[in-house]
N, C-alpha and C positions, 0 to 999 in steps of 0.2 A: 706607322704612317711616315712617309718620307717628308723631309723638310722642304720648304720652298727655296731656301738659300742653297746656292750651288755647292759651297764648301761643306755645309752640314750634310747635304745629300751624298756627297762623295765619301765623307767619313762614315755615314750610315751604311752605304753599300760595301765599303771595305770591311766594316765590322760584321756585316751579315756573311760575307765570304769567309771571314776568319771563323765565325761560329759554325758554319756548315763544314769547314775543314776539320774543326775539333770534334764535331758530331761524327763525321765519317771515321776519324781516327779512334774515337771511343767505341764505335760499333765494331771496328775491325779488331780491337783488342779482345772483344768477347769471343771472336773466332779463334780456334786453335790451329787452323789449317795454314799451309804455306801461302795460299792465295790471299788469305786475310792479311798477311804481312806485306804482300805485294801491293794490295789496295791501300794499306796503311801508309806505306812509303810513297807510292805513286800518286794516288788520288788525294789523300789527306795532305800530304806534304806539298803537292802542287797547289791545292786550294789555299793553304796557309801562306805559301810564298806569293801567290797572286794577290791575296788580301793585303799582305805587308807592302808589296810593291805599289799597289794602288793607293794605299795610305800615304806612302812617301811621295808619290806623284801628286796627290791632291795637296799635300803641304807645299811642295815645290811650285806647283802651278799657281797657288794662291799667293805665295810670297812674291813670285815674279810679276803677277798682275798688280799687286799692291805697290811694288816699286815703280811700275809703269805709271800708275795713277798719281804718284808723288811728283813726277816730272812735269 
């Protein structure tokens, strides 16, 4: 269940994207075909990169909003 806090919700979404990326990569490792490797690098790597970037974005956006509230 997603949290009501915006920061927690962003962290949960980025975690879910990372988990889906890891599951895709794990399933692709079971395949011995060349298309499995392409999916491993393409889809799995893309999902992991999106999850990490969304995590960093959520940290940066929360930090900037907290600095604005101190002013």
